[in-house]
N, C-alpha and C positions, 0 to 999 in steps of 0.2 A: 772590279768587285761587284758593282751593281749589275753588270751584264751576266756575270756568273749567277748572282742571285736570281735575276730575272729568268735565266735559262732553266735553273733548277725548279723554280715555282712553276713555270710554264710546262716543263716536262712532267712534273708531278701531277699537275691538274690534267694534263692531256692523258697520261696513263690511267688515271682513276676514271676519266670520262670514257676512255676507250673500253676499260673493263666493264663499266656499268652498261655501255651501249652493247657490248658483246654478250652480256648476260641477257639483255632484252632481245637482241636479234636472235640468239640461239634458242631462247625459250619460245618465241613467237613464230620462228621459221624452222622448226625441227625437221620438217620434210623438205625444206628448200634451203639447204645450208649454203649453196653458192649465192643465193640471193641475200642471205644474212651477212656473208663475208663481204660482198660488194657493197652492201648498205654500210657496214661498219667501216670499211676502208674509205668509202666516199665521205661519210660524215667526219671520220678522223682527219682526212686531208683538209676538209674545210675548216675544222677546228684548228688545226696547226697553222694554216694560212692566216686565219683570223688572229690567233695569238701572236704570231710573228709580226703581223702588220699593226698591232696595237701600239699606240705611241707610248714611249717611255718617259715618265715624268721623274726627274731625278730629285729625290729627297734624302737627306741624311737621317739615319736612325739615331735617335738620342734616347736618353733615359726616360724622357716624358712619353715616348712611344711605348716603351716596355710597360710603364705604369698604366698606360691606356689599355694595352693588350690584356692586362691582369683582369679587366673588367668583363672580358669575354666569359670566362668560366663563372663569374658571378651572375651574369645575365642568364647563363645556361641553368644554373642551380635554382635561381628564383623562378624561372619558367617551369622547370621540371617539378619543383616543390609545390607550386600552385596547383599543378595538374595532379600530381601523385598524392599529396597529403590533404589538400583542400578539395580535391575531386572536381575541380573546374575543368571545363572542356579545354583542350590543348590550344586551340586558336585564341580562346578568351585569355588563357594564361599568358600567351605570347603578346596579345594586345595590351594587357594590363602591364606587363613588364616593359614593353616598348613605350607605352604612354607615360609611365612613371619615369622612365629614362629620358624622355624628351624634355621634361621639366628641370632636369639637373643643371643645364646652363643658366637658368634663371636665378640659381643661388648666388652666382657672381658673374654678371654679364661680361665682365672684362677678362675673365679667366679663359685662356686659350685651352688649358687642360680640360676644364668642365665642358667646353663646346665640343670636344672629341668623344666624350663618354657615351652619348646615345648610340652612336654607330657601333661601338664595341659591345655595348650591352645588347643591342638588337641583334647583332651577329650571334651573340651567345643564346638568344631566344630560339634561333634555328636549331642550335645543338639541343637545347632543352626540349624541343618538340619531338625528339626521337621517340620512336615507339617503345613502349615498356617491354616488348619482346626482344628488343635489341639492347636497350639501356635498362638493365635489370636493377641497377642501384645508383646511388648518388656518386659513388666512386667512379663509375663509368662516365657519368656526365662531367665530372670535374676533369678526368683525363682527356675526354674529347674536347672539352672546353679549352684546356691548355694547348692541345694540338692546334685547335682552330685559332686560338690567340697568337700563336707563333706564326701560322700561315697569314693571319691578317697583318702582323707586323712585317713579314717578308714581302707581302704583296701590296704594301703601302703605295708604291709607285706604279702598280699595274692595274689595268682595267678601270681607270678613273672615268666615271660617267657611264659605265656599262652596267646594265641591270643584271641582277642575279649573282653578283660577286659574293655577298655575304652568305646566301644560301649555298652557293657552291663551295665556299671555304668550309662551312659547317659540314656539308656532305663529306668532304675529304677528311676533316677532323674526326668525324664519327667513324668513317671507314678505317682510318688508321687505328683508332682505339679499338674497333671491333676486331681488326686483324691481330693486334697485339694481345687482346684478351683471348682470342682463339689460340694463338701460338703458345701463350703462357698458361692456358687452361684455367683461367680465372673465372 
């Protein structure tokens, strides 16, 4: 079961990164399409190798993990609200949200649950930092936060100690929400 989940998460991340790289390559190499294709294939192959070589840390998913993942959309909404309604700069909004989240474990230093919340909330801040041109309302942020929370839960045993995990998960969550909003004409 864990290998199947790992494969699905890796495949999903790889597809989104390939699509993102494809758009960059095609936009910047309009007159040199073969160079763009070689660039995309090369980077994609390196990404696939890196993903498959990443160590798998086995952890069971329990109800506490789901309760932690719920905090991703909360972090997203807080960050988005600070920026949209209080007109703070987006990086300041993310910093305030992340800083406040970092103090939550101090409420009860023995609580394993509280010690996991800052990561989930900070992951949500990456969703909340979405451009208002993409995230037109709070409903979009909540949807993207939920998708990102599910991805955070599924990738619990992937990419441990690898930088960029939270931002990458937020990117994929926002992309999924954007795609669904586009399909559903919301």
